[in-house]
Structure formats: C-alpha cells, structure tokens
TINUNU-734351 format. One line per 5 residues: number of its first residue (from 0); their letters; for each residue x, z, y of C-alpha. Coordinates in nm, 3 decimals, padded with zeros to 5 digits. Layout:
NUM	a	X/Z/Y  ...
//
This chain:
0	xxxxx	-04.290/17.778/-03.021  -04.330/18.148/-02.954  -04.601/18.236/-02.700  -04.659/18.546/-02.487  -05.032/18.565/-02.408
5	xxxxx	-05.087/18.779/-02.097  -05.454/18.846/-02.164  -05.663/18.910/-02.476  -05.952/19.160/-02.476  -05.842/19.304/-02.808
10	xxxxx	-05.888/19.665/-02.702  -06.260/19.606/-02.648  -06.295/19.448/-02.991  -06.103/19.727/-03.161  -06.332/19.992/-03.015
15	xxxxx	-06.654/19.801/-03.089  -06.545/19.753/-03.450  -06.456/20.120/-03.481  -06.807/20.203/-03.363  -06.929/19.994/-03.659
20	xxxxx	-06.716/20.200/-03.895  -06.437/19.943/-03.935  -06.066/20.026/-03.941  -05.739/19.831/-03.921  -05.907/19.591/-03.678
25	xxxxx	-05.581/19.447/-03.544  -05.476/19.342/-03.892  -05.813/19.228/-04.027  -05.945/19.042/-03.720  -05.650/18.942/-03.501
30	xxxxx	-05.303/18.932/-03.651  -05.341/18.630/-03.881  -05.487/18.407/-03.609  -05.227/18.513/-03.355  -04.930/18.466/-03.583
35	xxxxx	-05.061/18.131/-03.713  -05.063/18.008/-03.352  -04.722/18.170/-03.288  -04.881/18.400/-03.031  -04.631/18.669/-03.119
40	xxxxx	-04.647/18.867/-02.795  -04.978/18.976/-02.642  -05.103/19.187/-02.355  -05.386/19.360/-02.543  -05.645/19.449/-02.282
45	xxxxx	-05.893/19.733/-02.275  -06.176/19.563/-02.084  -06.426/19.747/-01.863  -06.716/19.562/-01.697  -06.799/19.814/-01.426
50	xxxxx	-07.040/20.055/-01.591  -06.801/20.262/-01.798  -06.704/20.622/-01.727  -06.347/20.749/-01.724  -06.411/20.912/-02.062
55	xxxxx	-06.519/20.574/-02.203  -06.203/20.418/-02.063  -05.998/20.687/-02.234  -06.177/20.633/-02.564  -06.092/20.262/-02.574
60	xxxxx	-05.731/20.312/-02.470  -05.678/20.589/-02.726  -05.844/20.387/-03.004  -05.618/20.088/-02.943  -05.314/20.312/-02.912
65	xxxxx	-05.399/20.477/-03.245  -05.434/20.139/-03.419  -05.100/20.025/-03.283  -04.931/20.344/-03.399  -05.068/20.304/-03.753
70	xxxxx	-04.967/19.950/-03.845  -04.640/19.771/-03.916  -04.689/19.423/-03.766  -04.688/19.475/-03.390  -04.412/19.649/-03.195
75	xxxxx	-04.546/19.836/-02.891  -04.389/19.741/-02.558  -04.326/20.060/-02.362  -04.002/19.967/-02.186  -03.788/19.668/-02.100
80	xxxxx	-03.575/19.739/-02.408  -03.874/19.678/-02.636  -03.898/19.319/-02.513  -03.573/19.243/-02.696  -03.736/19.318/-03.031
85	xxxxx	-03.781/19.020/-03.262  -04.105/19.158/-03.407  -04.446/19.055/-03.273  -04.498/19.245/-02.946  -04.806/19.429/-02.819
90	xxxxx	-04.821/19.540/-02.457  -05.126/19.753/-02.374  -05.316/19.654/-02.058  -05.636/19.742/-01.875  -05.887/19.504/-01.720
95	xxxxx	-06.084/19.699/-01.461  -06.064/20.066/-01.363  -06.431/20.132/-01.284  -06.419/20.472/-01.450  -06.166/20.609/-01.203
100	xxxxx	-06.370/20.775/-00.928  -06.153/21.078/-00.853  -05.806/21.215/-00.927  -05.684/20.857/-00.923  -05.308/20.918/-00.939
105	xxxxx	-05.350/21.156/-01.233  -05.562/20.894/-01.410  -05.292/20.628/-01.365  -05.028/20.870/-01.494  -05.244/20.937/-01.801
110	xxxxx	-05.284/20.564/-01.866  -04.908/20.515/-01.840  -04.847/20.806/-02.077  -05.070/20.634/-02.332  -04.895/20.299/-02.316
115	xxxxx	-05.059/20.099/-02.036  -04.800/19.884/-01.860  -05.022/19.622/-01.694  -05.359/19.666/-01.523  -05.615/19.528/-01.280
120	xxxxx	-05.815/19.756/-01.052  -06.146/19.576/-01.103  -06.326/19.321/-01.315  -06.584/19.111/-01.125  -06.763/19.414/-00.981
125	xxxxx	-06.714/19.649/-00.688  -06.587/19.992/-00.783  -06.431/20.295/-00.617  -06.092/20.124/-00.601  -06.140/19.755/-00.527
130	xxxxx	-06.370/19.454/-00.517  -06.402/19.177/-00.775  -06.504/18.817/-00.724  -06.879/18.898/-00.743  -06.856/19.181/-00.490
135	xxxxx	-06.887/19.188/-00.111  -06.639/18.926/00.018  -06.565/19.143/00.321  -06.469/19.444/00.108  -06.124/19.476/-00.042
140	xxxxx	-05.915/19.772/-00.154  -06.041/20.121/-00.079  -05.811/20.401/00.031  -05.832/20.533/-00.325  -05.730/20.188/-00.447
145	xxxxx	-05.424/20.199/-00.224  -05.327/20.531/-00.384  -05.359/20.361/-00.726  -05.133/20.075/-00.618  -04.875/20.324/-00.491
150	xxxxx	-04.879/20.514/-00.821  -04.853/20.192/-01.023  -04.553/20.091/-00.812  -04.392/20.427/-00.873  -04.433/20.391/-01.250
155	xxxxx	-04.340/20.022/-01.255  -04.679/19.924/-01.394  -04.750/19.554/-01.341  -05.051/19.483/-01.114  -05.299/19.211/-01.216
160	xxxxx	-05.509/19.032/-00.951  -05.696/18.785/-01.173  -06.043/18.928/-01.107  -05.991/19.044/-00.749  -06.182/18.882/-00.465
165	xxxxx	-05.976/18.724/-00.188  -05.987/19.030/00.037  -05.866/19.256/-00.244  -05.601/19.000/-00.343  -05.451/18.998/00.004
170	xxxxx	-05.484/19.375/00.042  -05.290/19.425/-00.282  -05.015/19.186/-00.176  -04.997/19.367/00.157  -04.949/19.715/00.012
175	xxxxx	-04.788/19.665/-00.331  -04.412/19.687/-00.355  -04.381/19.603/-00.725  -04.463/19.312/-00.955  -04.801/19.145/-00.896
180	xxxxx	-04.931/18.872/-01.129  -05.252/18.689/-01.219  -05.277/18.720/-01.595  -05.553/18.465/-01.657  -05.639/18.232/-01.367
185	xxxxx	-05.610/17.859/-01.303  -05.587/17.636/-00.995  -05.885/17.641/-00.759  -05.786/17.296/-00.629  -05.869/17.148/-00.971
190	xxxxx	-06.172/17.367/-01.047  -06.329/17.561/-00.761  -06.437/17.862/-00.964  -06.405/18.194/-00.775  -06.182/18.328/-01.053
195	xxxxx	-05.923/18.060/-00.986  -05.649/18.082/-00.725  -05.633/17.882/-00.404  -05.307/17.718/-00.305  -05.229/17.988/-00.048
200	xxxxx	-05.274/18.257/-00.313  -05.054/18.074/-00.563  -04.782/18.034/-00.302  -04.805/18.400/-00.202  -04.775/18.519/-00.563
205	xxxxx	-04.479/18.289/-00.621  -04.308/18.415/-00.306  -04.333/18.765/-00.453  -04.188/18.653/-00.786  -04.527/18.668/-00.956
210	xxxxx	-04.671/18.481/-01.254  -04.994/18.294/-01.321  -05.123/18.283/-01.678  -05.312/17.966/-01.775  -05.666/18.051/-01.885
215	xxxxx	-05.828/17.849/-02.167  -06.183/17.952/-02.069  -06.373/17.625/-02.023  -06.546/17.722/-01.698  -06.212/17.777/-01.526
220	xxxxx	-06.078/17.435/-01.623  -06.348/17.189/-01.510  -06.712/17.217/-01.405  -06.787/16.913/-01.621  -06.757/17.062/-01.967
225	xxxxx	-06.734/16.716/-02.123  -06.391/16.687/-01.958  -06.264/17.023/-02.078  -05.987/17.014/-02.336  -05.634/17.143/-02.376
230	xxxxx	-05.495/16.843/-02.186  -05.706/16.939/-01.885  -05.561/17.290/-01.902  -05.210/17.144/-01.907  -05.296/16.960/-01.585
235	xxxxx	-05.360/17.297/-01.417  -05.010/17.396/-01.522  -04.872/17.068/-01.385  -05.048/17.126/-01.053  -04.905/17.477/-01.014
240	xxxxx	-04.560/17.358/-01.118  -04.571/17.093/-00.845  -04.687/17.351/-00.591  -04.447/17.641/-00.658  -04.219/17.552/-00.949
245	xxxxx	-04.196/17.622/-01.319  -04.076/17.983/-01.287  -04.423/18.114/-01.198  -04.622/17.979/-01.493  -04.726/18.166/-01.807
250	xxxxx	-05.006/18.181/-02.064  -05.316/18.400/-02.034  -05.559/18.232/-02.270  -05.843/18.490/-02.267  -05.967/18.393/-02.615
255	xxxxx	-06.317/18.527/-02.683  -06.388/18.406/-03.037  -06.394/18.764/-03.168  -06.688/18.854/-02.942  -06.931/18.634/-03.137
260	xxxxx	-07.103/18.297/-03.132  -07.271/18.360/-02.796  -06.931/18.316/-02.632  -06.873/17.974/-02.790  -06.961/17.799/-02.464
265	xxxxx	-06.654/17.957/-02.307  -06.425/17.795/-02.562  -06.261/17.456/-02.530  -06.286/17.246/-02.843  -05.915/17.233/-02.924
270	xxxxx	-05.835/17.595/-02.827  -06.102/17.787/-03.018  -05.886/18.089/-03.088  -05.526/18.205/-03.103  -05.452/18.003/-03.416
275	xxxxx	-05.487/17.686/-03.203  -05.238/17.798/-02.936  -04.971/17.544/-03.030  -05.211/17.272/-02.911  -05.133/17.390/-02.558
280	xxxxx	-04.761/17.349/-02.625  -04.826/16.993/-02.743  -05.041/16.923/-02.437  -04.757/17.034/-02.211  -04.526/16.791/-02.394
285	xxxxx	-04.785/16.516/-02.350  -04.789/16.591/-01.977  -04.413/16.542/-01.944  -04.296/16.903/-01.937  -03.944/16.936/-02.074
290	xxxxx	-03.860/17.166/-02.365  -03.693/17.416/-02.133  -03.996/17.415/-01.902  -04.232/17.471/-02.195  -04.026/17.766/-02.316
295	xxxxx	-04.055/17.922/-01.971  -04.434/17.883/-01.964  -04.483/17.989/-02.324  -04.269/18.299/-02.324  -03.952/18.322/-02.121
300	xxxxx	-04.095/18.369/-01.772  -04.288/18.676/-01.886  -03.993/18.820/-02.078  -03.759/18.766/-01.784  -03.990/18.917/-01.523
305	xxxxx	-04.107/19.211/-01.733  -03.752/19.286/-01.851  -03.645/19.316/-01.490  -03.942/19.532/-01.390  -04.053/19.763/-01.671
310	x	-03.860/20.085/-01.703
//
C-alpha cells in the first residue's frame, strides 16, 4: 500500500554527502529503499539542530532543491495540483529555523520560493523564534516567532509542532490560522517521552483538523526497548484513533538508517529503514484496522488535508 511519510531527514543527508563529494544522493542512497517499501510520497526535511546560521540553512535547502530538479524519479510538490500526480512525490520541509534571527518574514518567503511547504520553528532547542522540548518550559513563541506563523499562514505553509515544548505548542495553536500538524510524534499516554503528545494536545490538534504522524523511533514507542516493535507502534495509532478518530492519523517514520550505525539504537527491529515500511501496514491489519482506515493512515489523510490547504 502506498505510504506518505511526513518526516525523513533526507535534506541533511543530501548535504552531508555532497560535502563528501557525492552526487545523485537521492537516487543512490534513498530511492530504492523508499520505493521497495512503497513509501512513494515523502516530506524530505532539511534538519537544523540549533547551531546553524541562516546561510547554512540556505545551503541545505538549495542543495536538496537542486537534486530534486536534476532527477526523474521524484515529482516535487509545490501546489495542491501536484498531489494528484501518480509519480513518487517529494515535498520539501524544514525541521527547525534556528538560523532565522532577523528579517523573519523575508526568510520565510525565501524558503517558500525554494520549495518549502512544511516547517517547524524549532528542533529541541531554544532559538529566536520558539522553544523546543529541551528548552525553558516557561518560554514559548517569541514575537518574532509569531511573525513567522503569520507569514506561514499567509503562504499556506503547513506548521509542524512535533519538536515544540508545551508552551510553544499552545502558543502556536493560539495564533495560527492555518493547518497545524505533528509530523512525527506518538502518544504520551503510552510512552511519556517529552516528544510525544498528551491527550489534550492530540484533541486540540484534531479539533483544528490536524494530523499526527506515527514515529518509528524506538524511544518514542516504549521506554522498555525489549517491547519495541512495529506492533507496539500500531498500538499508538490505535490509541489515537480511539481518542480522536481515524481522520487525524498519518505516518512520520523518522528513519535514521542513513545517518550511520551510531543511530541503530533508535531503530526498531522490524522497521530498520523505509524498505520495511509495509510491516507497519501489516501491523495495523493485525490490530484490527480496516482496509479503509489503513489507507487513511498510510496516505489519504495527508493527501486530503494538503490538497485542501496548499495553494
């Protein structure tokens, strides 16, 4: 079954490989695994940890954009019309905007011009715009961050809250008028990791028509890593379905196999990389999701919501 993965840090890998002198990184390191697992639509994220400058942000975005423009496998998603394409789809996204410290609305306009249609204001850190889960719990959005949200709304860029702390999460919901989603977060009630969403947050996102992408990172599934497998991830989906309904579930696997062996601990045994993605579809079947419900989680909810929202 076709899958739309709302979060893969492919932009970061593309740039790091370019720095090593490699080219055609999408095709040599990502496409085969994705297509084998029927992950034929991906939000390809340019990831920034909190130390990068705006110029470094631009470099990664431009490098990914250039790769996408010079290959024939992936169709870039720039508008709602592109989502109707039968080819594999690539939607450019940003995880963290630490490099934006001035001229924030111009920076967002530049990102949009170069293909970004989905973005979070922060990773785990505090920055000039917002506060991540490792930041001061009493700090949320800054005034500059509110300007960013307003500009994203104007451009119909989707806002991602997956790494925001609770104060930032609620600040964003308070001021955003457009589509807000959590691209790669699970249920806090089943695993109380700060990156997961509490019931009140899940309900608030659902009330706004948002989506929650199921994250295959082991630490967000269960603290006991001996219990972590794809079935346990499906149980997060079942919990959220029971809480707010099937229309707010999606996939946001956050595969990290391409970052090297040191990230192996983050990987669940039966979801090592994108080529294993159909194991999640089978796990949903094993947990009594119907075929129509699985299609919604795998692909259709994202297509429906983004088709309504993107220009």
